[in-house]
C-alpha positions, 0 to 999 in steps of 0.5 A: 513607150508604145507603138500607137496608130499610124494613118497613111494617106493614099492619094486620090489618083493612084495610077502612079509611077513606081517610085510613088508606089515605093513610098507607099510601101515603106510605111506599110512594111514598117508599121503594117506587119505585126512584130509580136516578138519585138513589141506587142501590140505593134502599130495599128496601120490604116490606109486612108483614101482621099477620094471616091476610091476610099472604103469602096471595096476591091478594085479592078486593075487599071490598064495603062496605054502603051508607053505610059507609066504602068499603074493600078488602083487602090481602094482603102478601108478608110477615108480621111476620117481615118486620120481622126485619133491617129497618133501618126499621120503619114503622107507618102506622096502627092500627085505630080500635078500638085508638085508642078503647081497645075493642081492644088492639094485637095482642100479636104486633105489640107483640112484633115491634116490640120485637124490631125495636127491640132489634135496632137498627131505627129505629121510625117511626109515622105518625098513629095508628100511635103507639098501637102504638109506645106499646103496645110501650113504645117511647114511654115517657119520650119526646116523641111526637106523632100527629094532633091529634084523637088526642093527648088519647087517646094521653096518656090511655091511655099516661101515660108518653108525653110527648105533643106535639100542636103539631108535625108530627113528632118525631125522637127518634133511633131512634124517630120519630112524626108527626102525620096526613096530610101530616105523615107525608109530611114525616117520610118525606122527613125520613128520606130527608134523614137517610139520603141527604142534603138534595139527594136529599130535595129532588129527590125532593120536587120530583118529588112536587110537595111542599115540600122541607122542613117542619121537624118543629117546625112547627105542625100547625095551618096556615090554608093549606097552600100560598100561595093561587092568587090571591096573586101577591105571595108565591111570587115573593118566596120564590123571590127569597129562595132565590136570594139567601140569601147576602145580608143579608135582612130582613122589611122587604125581603121585604115590600117586594118582595112589595108588602105591608106587613110585617104583611100579609107576616107574616100571609100567610107564616105562614098559608102555611107555619106559620112566621114569616118569620124562622123560614122564612128560617133553614130556607132558610139551613140547607137551603142549608148542608146541600146545600153541605156534602154536595156541595162541599169548600168551607171551612165559612167559605164555606158560612156565607157562601153560605148567609147564616149568617155566620161558621163559629161562627154556622154551627156554632151553628145546626147544633148547635141545629137539626141536632144535629151540627156542620157537620164531622160532618155533612159526614163522613157523605157520601163525599168521592168524591161531592163536586166542588170546587164544585157550583152550588146550584139555587134552594131547595137 
């Protein structure tokens, strides 16, 4: 698999609140910093402006009035022509006026997104960037999401879109959408996982000190994004589970090792991850299986055994349901020359 080129659209008006700046920073951090020890070449990142700020050289800061959202201007090296030839196009946000319906999405941006998609690019939105994809008609008849604060408005303005406000992100193949803030990072790491494999995505996530994998179907509403600092029982048992995925594991055993009742363990894990214990365990097993398929020539039966998914048929069932391909097809996406006969798998995959 190769990394490829990523074009990130920078909105025309960029005196913006910090959460929009955050969404722009996500693809810049994930795709813009070379990682030669993980993949060489890494992604080629282009920042593409939509208006007069594009390709205009350095910009002076814009000073906001007292009480207004502090912001600054960005001038990019590319205009919308930079989307041409990109393998991935990301729209991290649109101006608030486009969400409110007071201002249409730029016709030039709509045309550029349609052209890029027709040319074979996968098109991605983070948070309210979904409004641009919807305006371009790329979400018609598709399931999509955005930040839960904007999903009702997205559905109202674009009734042909199947809006889902309950998930972190939606992967519809060539068009992908995410909820807001941290969910945008989940989706970008998911793209790395699709392009370069679970092992590289996991290593990148560790460098960024974020969870290696939160599945897109996980709920947007999570009481606590990370285990509480004073919860000394949860993190050790989760580490122990990752190191023992080849064993039969039950919620009762995990709760006992955490010195909690099953009910308390269930509640704390769901608060920390948004998943039930069994959903979380299945995600860990699938992650281990993906790494083994990518990095070893072990038989599929052995991969099922080491990941705790059991027989080859059971592994195939879960892969088809949750990954969308068979284990054999998944393995064929990774060059044989890069796989040793056996590679130790670190805890967490």
